[in-house]
Each structure stands twice: as C-alpha cells, then as structure tokens.
C-alpha positions as CSV (number, residue, x, y, z in Angstrom):
1,M,67.7,171.9,-21.5
2,K,70.7,172.0,-18.8
3,I,73.5,169.6,-19.1
4,S,74.6,168.3,-15.8
5,K,78.1,169.2,-14.4
6,S,79.2,165.6,-14.8
7,I,78.3,165.4,-18.1
8,A,80.2,168.8,-19.0
9,L,83.1,168.0,-17.0
10,F,83.4,164.4,-19.0
11,F,83.2,166.4,-22.3
12,V,86.1,168.7,-21.1
13,V,88.3,165.8,-20.2
14,F,87.5,164.0,-23.3
15,L,88.5,167.2,-25.3
16,I,91.9,167.4,-23.6
17,W,92.6,163.8,-24.0
18,N,91.7,163.9,-27.7
19,T,93.9,167.0,-28.2
20,N,96.8,165.4,-26.5
21,A,96.2,161.9,-28.4
22,Q,96.3,163.9,-31.7
23,T,99.6,165.7,-30.9
24,K,101.3,162.3,-30.2
25,K,104.0,161.3,-32.9
26,Y,105.3,157.8,-33.6
27,Q,108.5,156.6,-35.1
28,I,107.4,153.5,-37.4
29,H,109.3,150.7,-38.9
30,T,108.1,148.2,-41.2
31,V,109.4,144.4,-41.0
32,A,108.5,142.1,-43.9
33,F,109.1,138.7,-45.2
34,Y,109.0,137.4,-48.9
35,N,109.6,134.3,-50.6
36,F,111.2,135.2,-53.7
37,E,110.2,132.2,-55.5
38,N,113.6,131.1,-57.2
39,L,115.8,133.9,-57.4
40,F,118.5,132.2,-59.1
41,D,121.1,133.6,-61.5
42,T,122.0,132.0,-64.9
43,I,125.2,130.4,-63.6
44,N,125.3,126.7,-63.3
45,D,126.6,125.8,-59.7
46,P,128.3,122.4,-60.0
47,I,127.5,121.5,-56.3
48,T,123.6,122.5,-56.4
49,N,120.6,121.3,-58.4
50,D,120.1,124.6,-60.1
51,E,120.4,123.5,-63.7
52,E,116.6,124.2,-64.4
53,W,117.9,128.0,-63.9
54,T,120.2,128.2,-66.6
55,P,120.0,129.5,-70.1
56,N,119.7,125.7,-71.4
57,G,117.5,124.5,-68.7
58,N,113.8,123.9,-68.5
59,M,113.2,127.6,-67.6
60,H,115.5,129.0,-70.4
61,W,116.7,131.4,-67.6
62,T,118.3,134.2,-69.4
63,S,120.1,137.2,-68.2
64,K,117.3,139.5,-69.6
65,K,114.8,137.1,-67.6
66,Y,116.8,137.5,-64.4
67,Q,117.2,141.5,-64.8
68,K,113.2,141.4,-64.9
69,K,113.1,139.2,-61.8
70,L,115.1,141.6,-60.0
71,D,113.1,144.6,-61.0
72,N,110.0,142.8,-60.1
73,L,111.2,142.1,-56.7
74,S,112.7,145.6,-55.9
75,R,109.3,146.9,-57.0
76,V,107.5,145.0,-54.6
77,L,110.0,145.6,-51.7
78,S,110.0,149.3,-52.1
79,E,106.1,149.4,-51.5
80,I,105.3,146.9,-48.8
81,G,104.1,148.9,-45.7
82,T,104.0,152.2,-47.4
83,G,100.3,152.5,-46.9
84,E,100.9,153.3,-43.2
85,N,104.7,154.1,-43.7
86,P,104.7,156.1,-46.8
87,N,108.2,157.4,-46.8
88,N,110.2,154.2,-46.3
89,S,110.2,150.6,-47.6
90,P,110.9,147.9,-44.9
91,T,113.6,148.5,-42.6
92,L,114.1,144.7,-42.0
93,I,113.1,142.2,-44.9
94,G,113.5,138.4,-44.2
95,A,113.7,136.3,-47.6
96,C,113.9,132.8,-48.8
97,E,114.3,130.9,-52.0
98,I,117.7,132.8,-52.8
99,E,120.4,130.7,-54.6
100,N,123.3,132.9,-53.1
101,R,124.8,136.2,-51.9
102,K,125.4,137.6,-55.2
103,V,121.6,137.7,-56.3
104,L,120.9,139.6,-52.9
105,E,123.7,141.8,-54.0
106,D,122.1,142.4,-57.5
107,L,118.7,143.0,-55.8
108,I,119.7,145.7,-53.4
109,K,121.5,147.6,-56.3
110,Q,118.2,147.9,-58.1
111,P,117.2,151.5,-58.7
112,K,113.8,151.3,-56.7
113,L,116.0,150.1,-53.6
114,L,119.7,151.5,-54.1
115,A,118.8,154.7,-51.9
116,R,117.7,152.9,-49.0
117,D,121.3,151.4,-48.6
118,Y,120.3,147.6,-47.7
119,G,122.9,145.5,-45.9
120,V,122.9,141.8,-46.1
121,V,123.1,138.7,-43.8
122,H,123.3,135.5,-45.5
123,F,124.6,131.9,-45.2
124,D,124.9,129.1,-47.6
125,S,122.8,126.3,-46.5
126,P,122.9,122.5,-47.1
127,D,119.5,122.5,-49.2
128,K,120.4,120.5,-52.5
129,R,118.9,123.0,-54.7
130,G,121.0,125.4,-53.0
131,I,118.2,127.8,-51.9
132,D,118.9,129.9,-48.7
133,V,117.3,132.4,-46.2
134,A,118.5,135.9,-45.6
135,L,117.8,139.1,-44.0
136,L,117.9,142.6,-45.8
137,Y,118.4,145.5,-43.4
138,Q,118.7,149.2,-43.9
139,K,122.0,150.3,-42.4
140,K,120.8,153.7,-41.4
141,H,118.3,151.9,-38.9
142,F,119.8,148.4,-37.9
143,K,123.3,147.4,-36.7
144,P,123.7,143.8,-36.4
145,T,125.8,142.6,-33.6
146,S,125.5,139.1,-34.3
147,Y,124.2,136.4,-36.8
148,T,124.4,132.6,-37.2
149,N,122.9,129.9,-39.2
150,I,121.4,127.1,-37.0
151,P,120.9,123.7,-38.8
152,L,117.7,121.8,-38.9
153,L,118.9,118.1,-38.3
154,I,116.1,115.9,-39.6
155,Y,116.3,112.4,-40.9
156,K,114.3,110.1,-43.3
157,D,113.4,107.8,-40.4
158,Q,111.3,110.6,-38.8
159,E,108.8,110.6,-41.7
160,G,105.1,110.3,-41.0
161,K,102.9,107.6,-42.4
162,E,101.7,108.3,-46.2
163,D,98.4,109.3,-46.8
164,K,97.4,107.9,-50.1
165,K,94.8,110.7,-50.8
166,D,97.4,113.2,-50.3
167,K,99.9,113.2,-53.1
168,G,101.6,116.5,-51.7
169,E,102.4,119.6,-53.3
170,A,103.5,119.9,-57.1
171,T,106.7,121.6,-56.1
172,D,110.4,121.8,-57.2
173,D,111.0,122.1,-53.4
174,V,111.7,118.3,-52.8
175,T,113.3,117.1,-49.7
176,E,116.4,115.1,-50.4
177,E,118.3,112.9,-48.3
178,D,121.8,111.7,-47.8
179,K,121.9,108.1,-48.6
180,S,124.6,107.1,-46.1
181,S,123.4,109.0,-43.0
182,R,119.7,109.5,-43.9
183,R,119.8,113.1,-43.2
184,I,117.0,115.4,-45.0
185,Y,119.3,118.5,-46.1
186,T,117.1,121.4,-45.7
187,R,117.4,125.3,-44.8
188,D,119.1,126.3,-41.9
189,Q,117.4,128.8,-39.3
190,L,119.0,132.5,-39.4
191,L,119.5,134.2,-36.1
192,V,120.4,137.8,-36.3
193,T,120.6,140.0,-33.3
194,G,121.1,143.8,-33.5
195,F,120.0,147.2,-32.8
196,L,117.0,149.0,-34.1
197,D,117.8,152.6,-33.7
198,G,119.3,151.7,-30.5
199,E,116.9,148.9,-29.2
200,E,118.1,145.3,-29.3
201,V,116.0,143.1,-31.3
202,N,116.2,139.5,-32.2
203,I,115.2,138.3,-35.9
204,I,114.8,134.5,-36.9
205,V,114.4,133.8,-40.5
206,N,112.7,130.5,-41.5
207,H,112.1,128.3,-44.4
208,W,110.6,125.2,-43.3
209,P,110.4,121.6,-45.0
210,S,107.9,121.5,-47.9
211,R,105.0,119.3,-48.2
212,S,106.7,117.1,-50.8
213,G,105.2,113.6,-50.6
214,G,102.1,114.8,-48.6
215,E,101.2,117.1,-45.6
216,K,101.1,113.8,-43.2
217,K,104.2,112.3,-44.3
218,S,106.1,115.5,-44.2
219,S,104.7,116.9,-41.2
220,P,107.0,115.6,-38.4
221,F,110.0,117.4,-40.5
222,R,108.1,120.7,-39.8
223,E,107.3,119.8,-36.3
224,A,111.0,119.6,-36.0
225,A,111.6,123.0,-37.5
226,G,109.0,124.4,-34.8
227,A,110.7,122.7,-32.1
228,L,114.1,124.0,-33.2
229,N,112.7,127.6,-33.4
230,R,111.2,127.2,-29.6
231,K,114.6,126.1,-28.5
232,I,116.2,129.3,-30.2
233,I,113.4,131.4,-28.5
234,D,114.0,129.8,-25.0
235,S,117.8,130.7,-25.3
236,L,117.3,134.1,-26.3
237,V,114.9,134.6,-23.2
238,K,117.1,132.8,-20.9
239,I,120.0,135.1,-21.7
240,N,117.5,138.2,-21.6
241,P,114.1,137.9,-20.0
242,N,112.9,141.2,-21.9
243,A,114.2,139.9,-25.1
244,K,112.3,141.3,-28.2
245,I,112.0,138.4,-30.7
246,I,110.7,138.2,-34.3
247,T,110.4,134.8,-35.7
248,M,109.2,135.1,-39.6
249,G,109.2,132.7,-42.6
250,D,107.5,130.7,-45.1
251,L,106.8,127.8,-42.5
252,N,104.9,125.4,-45.1
253,D,102.5,125.0,-42.7
254,G,99.3,127.3,-41.5
255,S,99.2,129.0,-38.1
256,Y,96.8,126.1,-37.1
257,N,99.4,123.2,-37.5
258,K,101.1,121.3,-35.0
259,S,104.5,122.9,-35.7
260,V,103.3,126.3,-35.0
261,K,100.7,125.9,-32.4
262,Q,102.5,123.1,-30.2
263,G,106.2,123.5,-31.6
264,I,106.7,127.2,-31.2
265,G,103.5,127.7,-29.0
266,A,102.1,130.5,-31.0
267,K,98.9,132.5,-29.4
268,L,96.0,133.5,-31.3
269,K,95.5,136.6,-28.9
270,K,97.7,138.9,-27.3
271,T,95.9,138.4,-23.9
272,E,96.9,134.7,-23.9
273,L,100.6,135.8,-23.6
274,K,101.6,135.1,-20.0
275,E,105.4,134.8,-19.9
276,A,108.2,136.6,-21.6
277,G,108.8,133.8,-24.1
278,D,105.2,133.4,-25.2
279,I,104.7,134.0,-28.8
280,Y,101.8,136.0,-30.4
281,N,100.7,135.1,-34.3
282,P,98.7,138.0,-35.7
283,F,98.3,136.0,-38.7
284,E,96.1,133.3,-37.1
285,Q,93.3,135.6,-37.1
286,M,94.0,136.6,-40.7
287,A,93.8,132.9,-41.8
288,K,90.4,132.6,-39.8
289,D,89.1,135.6,-41.7
290,G,89.8,133.9,-45.0
291,N,92.9,136.0,-46.0
292,A,95.9,133.9,-47.8
293,T,99.5,134.2,-48.9
294,L,99.2,131.2,-51.4
295,F,96.9,128.9,-52.8
296,Y,97.1,125.1,-53.7
297,R,94.3,123.3,-55.5
298,D,92.0,126.4,-55.1
299,A,92.4,126.5,-51.2
300,G,94.0,129.6,-49.9
301,D,96.2,129.5,-46.6
302,I,98.7,131.5,-44.8
303,F,102.0,129.9,-44.6
304,D,104.0,133.3,-44.5
305,Q,103.9,134.3,-41.0
306,I,105.6,136.9,-38.6
307,M,105.3,136.0,-35.0
308,I,106.5,138.3,-32.1
309,S,107.3,137.7,-28.5
310,Q,105.5,139.1,-25.5
311,Q,107.8,142.0,-24.9
312,L,106.9,143.5,-28.3
313,T,103.3,143.4,-27.4
314,L,103.1,145.5,-24.4
315,A,101.1,148.9,-24.0
316,D,104.0,151.1,-23.2
317,Y,104.9,152.8,-26.5
318,S,108.0,154.3,-24.9
319,S,109.9,151.4,-26.6
320,F,109.3,149.6,-30.1
321,R,106.0,147.5,-29.8
322,Y,103.8,145.6,-32.4
323,W,101.3,147.8,-33.9
324,K,99.7,145.8,-36.6
325,A,100.3,143.1,-39.4
326,G,99.2,142.9,-43.2
327,I,99.6,140.9,-46.3
328,F,100.8,142.7,-49.5
329,N,98.6,141.7,-52.2
330,K,98.5,144.5,-54.6
331,S,96.5,144.0,-57.9
332,Y,99.8,143.9,-60.0
333,L,100.8,140.7,-57.9
334,I,97.9,138.9,-58.8
335,Q,97.0,136.5,-61.8
336,T,94.0,137.8,-63.6
337,T,93.3,135.2,-66.3
338,G,93.4,131.7,-66.9
339,Q,93.1,128.5,-64.7
340,Y,95.0,130.3,-61.8
341,K,93.1,133.6,-61.8
342,G,93.4,135.2,-58.4
343,Y,96.4,133.4,-57.4
344,P,99.8,135.3,-57.0
345,L,101.5,135.8,-60.1
346,R,104.4,133.8,-60.2
347,N,107.4,132.7,-62.6
348,N,106.6,130.9,-65.8
349,P,109.1,129.6,-68.6
350,S,108.0,132.4,-70.8
351,E,107.8,135.5,-68.2
352,P,109.5,135.9,-65.0
353,G,107.0,136.8,-62.4
354,F,106.8,138.0,-58.9
355,S,106.4,134.7,-56.6
356,D,103.7,132.1,-55.9
357,H,103.4,133.8,-52.6
358,F,102.4,137.5,-51.1
359,P,104.6,138.9,-48.7
360,V,103.5,139.8,-45.3
361,Y,104.6,142.5,-43.0
362,I,104.1,144.2,-39.3
363,Y,104.6,147.5,-38.1
364,L,106.8,148.3,-35.1
365,I,106.0,152.0,-33.5
366,K,107.5,153.9,-30.7
367,E,106.3,157.2,-29.4
368,V,108.6,160.2,-29.8
369,K,108.6,162.5,-27.1
C-alpha cells in the first residue's frame, strides 16, 4: 500500500520538529511558599505573646525541640520541587509564622541548606504574637534591589456579622485589637523586587488574617488584604507594564473566596488574562480537583497559593515564564495514625513536627539557546 506524498511530507516535518524539540534546553527555578507553623526560638520576648514557646510554656519548647524543628523544615525546603528540578532546592522561598530574623538565620545554616547560600529579607510586623513573613533567596541567582513591608490597616468595626453556626478555627492565630484605636494588628505584606538571573521579578509575600471568630465575621479583614494586594500589583504595573509579579502566601481563604476572586481578581484560566496586571491562580483548578494544603474538621482546602501576573504566562520562553505548579505532600509530611490521619504532621507538645500546612511551589523556566 503506497503512502501519499502529503502524508509522507507530514511525517518528515513531524520528525524534524520532534528532533528539534528534544534538543531544546531550559533553565529552571523553583519558587515555593511554606507556612513554618510557629517557628519560635526558646527566648521570651517581652513585647510579644510568645510565652507558650518557651521552656516553661505550654509547648515546653526546649533547645532540643527547636533544633529538631529546624532540621525538619530544612529537610522539606531542600526537597521541594526536586522532582522536576533535581539539582536544586527552591531559588525563592516565601515563608510565614516566623518569630524573628534570628530563627531564619538559624534555619539557613542547617546542613541541608547551607550550601545553597540563602539570603534573608525580613521585617518585624505588628502581629501581637510576633509572627512575620519573609523571603529566602539563593544569592547566586537572585539579587534584591528593593524591599519594603506594607502595613495592612484594618479595624474592629470592619468585622462582619457573626455566624452562630461557625465558631471559627481552633487556632492560636487570634486577631487582637488596640483598645484605643481599635486597629487589628496583623502581618504586613512584604514586597521584594530584584533580578532573577538578570530578569526583574517582583514578589509579594502574604499571611492574611485568620478565621478566628468565624469565616463570615473575619472575612472583611481578608477582603481588605486582597484589596491591598491588588493595590500593590497595580502600582507595579503602572511603573512597568511588563512587570513580572508573583504574589504568594497563606491567605486563610480559598481561591474561590471574595478576597481572592474579587480582591485580587485572580483568574482560573490563563486564557482569561487580558491585561498586564491580570493574575492567574493555578491553585484554583487544583482545589477544584480535590487537592488540599491543610485540613479543618475533615475538610481539605488550599489556603496556600502562588499567583502570577500575565507577563509570566506568555508562550515565548526566551524569558522566564510559568511552567506548572504543585503541592509538596510527601509521605513523611503526613500524619499516619489517630484522629488526624492524613493531615499534615504538625507540632505537638511532645514532638516537633513539620507544619499544619503543606508547602506549595511553581516552576519558572526559560529556554537556553
């Protein structure tokens, strides 16, 4: 049976294309976010509510436990994204629930991370427990040019109506107000601009107000956080319409909540992005597919999210672009017995765990000529 000339030509073209595709090489960077779940040292800070995380506190937090916690976290950070990027841990790591800069300095000196030579961007935030957000970066690949902490100004009178059926999370992340100003003190939003192997990138690290007191009652606080995030994004795009922006964090809301969908304006599909400041959220589809980064009352959700601006979704790989996203939920991070079987393996009074959240990550790739 003879093959027509058109079919034969197709196979020749396909083989040439396939051969060229196989020879393409890409540079890859992993960008991660991880809630460290109460990374406290053992020293009592008189101006914050950290007494629980001291040797005499409820967690009986000793130097031995602290060192174990650091070892646990360093193991996770050293392995995130290595499935597709086997030779390197994340280039950029957004983090939250950090007591101070010292605990970060202790973390990056752990044997599993030391060779990566991480730098730290951190500010103390006004959160009453003293927990902050931060960015770790590999000095070899990322050069910060500016960084600032942008306060989230929210007040008690912004609270929503209480839902008596929803008593809120059983969490130690309780929002507290200043009695005179009625301001709710929470985490700042950290903005870092720098060059990733020569290309300017803007990173926003978030830890939005918790659901303490109930989702409905506390929702306006997170809606304000989403609006602030949007304001930061808009300001970056106004300065540079081609700005590459990554916003990430523990939002204490899902991708479907008003704070994310309306506040940031995050889109489910890349095809929905029409303007430079439009934001794509790859974790929305993951949530629809039943994935989770945390669990509460046996229900999973994705509160930990990494979102990107339109410029990072373009199809031209001559510059760094988004490739794909994931949740790092290796078996050693999962509780295997008891009431919380299947949940993230978190801290308990007798043994330091990893975190009550799974970390998330995305890959950025660029074609190497």
